[in-house]
N, C-alpha and C positions, 0 to 999 in steps of 0.2 A: 307381815309385809313380805313381798316376794324377795326383795333384796336381802332381807335377813335370812330367809331360807337358803338362798344361794351362798351367802357368806358362811353359813354354818354347816353346809353339806358338801364340802369338798371331798373328793375321793380319798380313800385310804392311801397313805404314802408307802412306797417300798421300804423295806427295812434298811437297805443300804443305798447310799447316794452314789451316783456315777462320778467319775473323776474329771469329767469334761469341765472346762473353764469357759467363762462367758466372754472371752477376748475375741469377739467377732466371728466365732465359729458359726457357719450357716445352720439353719434349723434342721435341714435334712441330716447333717452329720450328728447333731445332738440327738435327734430322734433315733438314729441308727444305733447310738450307744446306749439308749435308754433301756432300763430293765424291761424285760418282756412283759412282766405283770403290769407295768405302768401303761405300756402301749395297749395292752388288752383292756385296761380300765377305760382308756380314752375311746377305744372302739366300742365298748359297751355303752358309753355315754353318748357318743356322736354317730356311730355307725362306721363301718369300714371305709365307705366311699369318702366320708368327710375327713377321716384320718389320712387317707391317701392324698386327698387334695391339699391338706395342710403340709404334708411332707414335701409335696411338689412346690410349696411356697406360692400358692396362687395369690396374687395381689388383691387388695381390697378394691372393690368396684366403686371407687369414689369419683365424683365429678369434680372438675376444676373449681376451686372455691371462688365465688364471685363477690363475696361480701366480707372479706377479711378485714378485721379492725385495723385502722391506720397505725403504722408502726410495726406491722407484722408482715410476714411473707409466707408463701406456701412451702411445705416440706414435701419433697419428692419421696415416693415409696421406695425409690432406688437409692436414697441417701444412705451411706454406710452406717451413719449413726442410728438411723431408724432401723436398719437391718439388724443391728445388735439387739435393740429393744424387742423387735418382733420375734427374733429367735428365742429370747427368754420367755415371751408370752406363751410359747408352745409347751412350756414345762409345767403348767398348772391348768386345771379345769377352768378356774376363774380367768386365766389369760386367754384360753381358747374362746370363752364366752365373750370376752371383750373384743377379740378380733372379729367374731361373728357380728357383734353390734356394729362395728365399723363397716362391714360389708352390707349388712341388711339396710342400714339407714344412710349409707353413702356419706360417711363423716370424713371430710378432708382434714389434713393436719396443717398446722401453721406454727411459726416460731417468731420470736422477736427479731426485728430487723436491726441487728447489732453486728459489729465486726466479727468475723470468724475467729474462733478461739477464745471468745469472752467466756470466762468460767463462772459458774454459780451466781449469775446475776438474774434478777427478775423473778417473777412468780414461777414456781415449779411447773404448774399446769392449771388449766381451767377450760371449761366447756361453755361455749356461747350457744344457749338453747335457741335463740332467735335466728342466728346465722347458721346453726348446725355445723360449727367448726370446733375442733379440739386444738387448743394451743398448748404446746409442750416446750420446755426448756431442755433441749437436747445436749446442752453443755454439761448437764449433770450425769452422774454414773448411770449406765444403762439399766441396771437392776432397779435403781430408785425410780427412774422414768417409767419403767414398766409397771411399777406399783401405782404410780400416779395415773397412768393410762387406764388401768383396771378401774380405778376410782372414777375417772372422768367418763368412761363408757357406761358406768352405772347411771350417772346423770343423763347421758345421752339416751339410754334406753327408757328411763323414766319420762323424759321429756317427749320423745318421739312416739311413745305409746299412750300419751295423754295422762299419765299417772301423776305428773307434777306440773300442772298448768302454771303459767306465769301469773305474777301478782295482778296484772291488769285484768285478769278474768274474774277477779273477786270484787265485791262492793267494798267501799272504803269505810268499814265499820271496825270497831274494836274486836268484835267476835271473829270476823273473817281474818283480820290481821293476825290474831293469835293462832288460828287454825293453820293459816298459810305458813307462818314462821315455824310452827312446830313440824309441819310436813317437810319443809326444806331442811331443817336441822336434822330430822330423822334421816333424810336422804344422805346428808353429809356423814352422819355417824356410820350408816351401813356401808357407804362407799369407802370410807376410810378403813373400816374393818376388812373389807374385801381386798383393798390394796395391801394392807399389812399381811393378810393371810397368804396372798400370792407371793409376796416377798419372803415370808417365812418358809414357804415351800421351796423357793429357790435356794435359800440358805441351807435347808435340810439336804438338798441334793448337791451341795458344794458349788453352786452356780452364782452365789452372791456372798459378800462379806456379812458377818453378823455385826452390824453397826446400828446406829440410830437414824438411819435414812430409809424412808421418810421420817420426819420428826415424829417421835412417839413410838417408833418401831420397837425400840428396846423395851419399853414398858409393856407393849402388847406381847412380845416374845416371852418375857419373864413370867407374866401371868399365865399364858398358854402353857408353858412348860411346867409350871408349878402344879396346876390343876390336872394336866394330863398325867404327870408322874404320880400324883396322888391317886388318880383313878386306876392306873396300872397297878399300884401297890395294893389297892383294894381288890384286885383280881379281875377288873374289867378288861375286855378285849381292846386291841389297839384302835379299832374304829370308834368304839364307844368312848374310849379315853380321849381321843382326839376331838370328838364332839364336845366332851366336857370342857376341854381346854379352850376351844373356840368360843363356847358360850360364856365362860368367865372372862375371856379376853375381850369379848364384845362389851360386857359390862364395864370393863376398864376403859374402853374407848368412850363410852357414854360419860364416865366420870371426867376424863381428860377434856372433853369438849363441852361439858356443862357450863352454863353461865353462873358464876358464883354470886352475882349480884353485888350491890354496893360498889365499893371501890376496888374490889378484887378483880383479878384477871384470870381467864381460863388457862388451864394447863396447855391446851392445844387449841389455838384460834386460827382464823383465816390468815393466809399470808399477807403481810403488810398491814395487818389490822391494828397494830399499835395498841395491843391490849384488849381489843374488841373481841367479843365472843361471836360465834356464828349466829346466835340469836340477835345480837346487835346488828350484824351485817345484813341479815335478811329483813330485820325490822326497818332498817334505813331504806332498803330496796323497795319494800312495800310502800313506805311513806312517800317516796318520790315518783312512784308509778301512777299512771293514769288508770282509773278504775271504771268498771261498768256501774251503771246506776243501781242503787239498792232496790230490791223488788218492793 
């Protein structure tokens, strides 16, 4: 699956992290302090012109959202809270790709219409495929929001490229329900791993705290470091060792998000799910959707 390839092929990290802090420093300043080998890696991945455009902080070409869910409001790309998140996105290949999805598919941003300064309330992030709007909780720490944004832009790319059509496009049969739920759960797993990997790279560069935000980040990091270090001890190179760490960490994400069945609850479920698994959440979405007639 393409998302899995992206999640496990992030560029090699520089040996030393810069000392820049994520306290609102603009992306251009962060990139100017970036190790030369990291900027070269970005240039190889995207081309010199695209790197130059990113340094100039070209805004995403998003149209004014016309179908924002009731109770939410648009987020300006000039909002200083978003600026902090966007700056952090320039520090990983996954972040750059998420920004490119925003531009390519003109994905506007929105947030809950709550009093300013409300901290840590509401869902952290979600993407509305029908309305093509990304909803973010910008009251959370910028590094955490950037990880969720990487995750949500994976959903956006899958939806806009037709790789994850809505449940209404499937006949209402047990077989189609099973296949659609499996497809969407896999998308959640890959998106979650991508967000974790982006956050881990921020941590590695001293741009984010090593905490458990987003939920499950601590477990992802521990598994990555364990298997990366084992591979290094066996004489593998840094790139191969990092690949080994990401592969094992992805397996850990699958375990965290798996539906345990019976009366058990998943280690990592959907926000506000009250013990539901992602399989439960998507199964319920399939059941309440209108469907095309069976052939």
